[in-house]
C-alpha distance (Angstrom), angle and dihedral (degrees) to the residues before:
residue distance angle dihedral
M1 . . .
V2 3.74 . .
N3 3.80 90.0 .
F4 3.81 90.6 54.2
S5 3.79 91.9 54.0
I6 3.80 90.7 48.7
L7 3.80 89.9 50.8
V8 3.81 92.3 50.0
S9 3.81 92.7 47.5
S10 3.81 92.6 47.9
S11 3.81 92.9 49.5
E12 3.74 92.8 59.9
V13 3.75 109.0 105.9
N14 3.71 124.7 -175.5
G15 3.73 113.3 -137.3
P16 3.78 131.5 0.5
G17 3.85 121.1 -0.9
G18 3.79 96.0 48.1
L19 3.73 129.3 144.5
F20 3.84 95.7 -75.3
D21 3.75 100.4 30.0
I22 3.80 108.1 156.0
N23 3.77 111.8 -153.1
A24 3.86 137.8 125.1
T25 3.83 93.8 -52.8
L26 3.81 93.2 69.0
P27 3.82 95.4 66.8
L28 3.80 89.5 42.6
V29 3.80 91.3 53.5
A30 3.83 89.7 47.1
I31 3.83 91.0 50.8
Q32 3.82 90.4 47.5
F33 3.82 90.0 49.6
L34 3.82 92.8 49.7
L35 3.82 92.0 45.0
L36 3.82 91.0 49.4
M37 3.79 89.9 47.6
V38 3.84 92.0 52.5
I39 3.81 92.8 46.1
L40 3.81 92.6 48.0
N41 3.80 90.0 47.1
I42 3.81 91.4 53.5
I43 3.80 98.1 39.8
L44 3.80 104.3 33.5
Y45 3.81 115.0 12.4
S46 3.83 100.5 44.7
P47 3.84 95.4 54.2
L48 3.78 89.9 41.5
L49 3.80 92.0 51.4
S50 3.84 91.2 46.8
V51 3.82 90.4 51.2
I52 3.80 90.1 48.7
T53 3.82 92.4 50.0
E54 3.82 91.2 47.1
R55 3.78 89.9 50.7
N56 3.80 91.4 48.6
E57 3.82 90.2 50.7
Y58 3.83 90.4 48.2
I59 3.81 91.2 50.1
L60 3.80 92.0 47.2
N61 3.81 91.3 49.0
N62 3.80 91.3 49.8
L63 3.80 91.1 47.5
A64 3.81 90.6 50.2
K65 3.82 91.0 49.6
A66 3.79 90.7 46.8
S67 3.79 92.1 50.4
E68 3.83 90.4 49.2
I69 3.80 90.9 49.9
L70 3.80 90.7 46.5
S71 3.80 92.7 50.7
E72 3.81 90.3 48.1
A73 3.81 90.0 49.1
N74 3.80 89.9 50.5
K75 3.81 90.5 50.9
L76 3.80 91.4 49.1
T77 3.79 90.8 47.2
A78 3.80 91.7 52.1
Q79 3.82 91.0 46.7
Y80 3.80 92.7 49.5
E81 3.79 91.7 46.6
Q82 3.82 89.6 53.1
E83 3.78 91.0 48.9
L84 3.79 90.3 47.5
T85 3.80 92.9 52.5
S86 3.82 91.6 47.9
V87 3.80 91.4 48.7
R88 3.80 90.4 48.3
K89 3.81 90.4 51.9
E90 3.80 91.1 48.5
A91 3.80 91.2 48.4
Q92 3.79 91.0 49.4
L93 3.83 90.5 50.8
E94 3.78 90.6 47.7
I95 3.81 90.9 50.5
T96 3.79 92.7 50.2
N97 3.82 91.2 46.6
S98 3.80 92.2 49.7
Q99 3.82 90.4 47.4
K100 3.80 89.6 51.4
I101 3.81 91.8 48.4
H102 3.81 92.2 47.6
K103 3.79 90.5 48.5
E104 3.82 90.8 51.8
I105 3.81 91.1 47.5
L106 3.80 90.0 49.3
E107 3.80 91.1 50.2
I108 3.82 91.4 49.5
E109 3.80 92.0 48.5
L110 3.81 90.0 46.2
N111 3.82 90.7 51.8
I112 3.81 91.1 48.4
S113 3.80 90.6 48.6
Q114 3.78 91.1 47.7
K115 3.83 91.2 50.9
Y116 3.80 90.8 47.9
I117 3.81 91.5 49.6
D118 3.81 91.0 46.8
N119 3.83 91.1 50.6
L120 3.80 90.5 46.3
L121 3.80 91.0 50.4
D122 3.80 90.7 48.1
T123 3.81 92.4 51.6
I124 3.79 92.3 45.2
T125 3.80 90.9 47.7
A126 3.81 91.1 48.2
D127 3.79 90.8 47.2
L128 3.81 91.3 48.6
T129 3.82 92.3 48.8
D130 3.81 89.5 49.3
K131 3.81 90.7 49.8
K132 3.81 89.8 45.8
N133 3.79 91.2 51.2
I134 3.79 90.7 47.1
A135 3.81 90.8 47.6
L136 3.81 91.2 47.4
N137 3.80 91.4 48.3
S138 3.79 92.0 48.8
L139 3.79 89.7 44.1
D140 3.80 88.7 49.8
N141 3.78 89.9 52.0
I142 3.78 91.2 47.8
V143 3.80 91.5 47.7
Q144 3.82 90.8 49.4
S145 3.80 92.2 48.8
L146 3.79 89.7 48.2
C147 3.78 89.8 48.6
Q148 3.76 90.4 51.8
K149 3.79 91.3 48.4
I150 3.78 90.5 49.3
E151 3.82 90.7 48.9
T152 3.74 91.6 48.6
K153 3.77 91.4 49.1
L154 3.76 91.7 45.7
S155 3.73 92.4 48.5
I156 3.68 92.6 53.1
């Protein structure tokens, strides 16, 4: 801080040539500044601005393409979802129809089996009653012959 105060006190000049001395150098510095500004504008800023505008156009084009692709993807997604729901409904209808058909086939086969079993039971029952009648008749004959033998032995 002491050095700064020494610098300020030493820079004080009495008379012409001070800190804000306006003479012929001021217009020269202004002309140099304007000339430098024009040269920098031509050499540096114009190409830089053209590159920036080209980049902005490239980014905008890519964003437009991306939004088009995204909208197309959304349309395709909606279309495929609709197709998926319709296919699911058709599959569900097909499943219920096939279940109904299988149930009807099962009922028909069950009825046929039941009729076959009933017929089989009827034939077996008829056969058993015939055999029972035959056995009873033969047993009746045997009993009668035994009765006759017993009578003949008792009458002796």
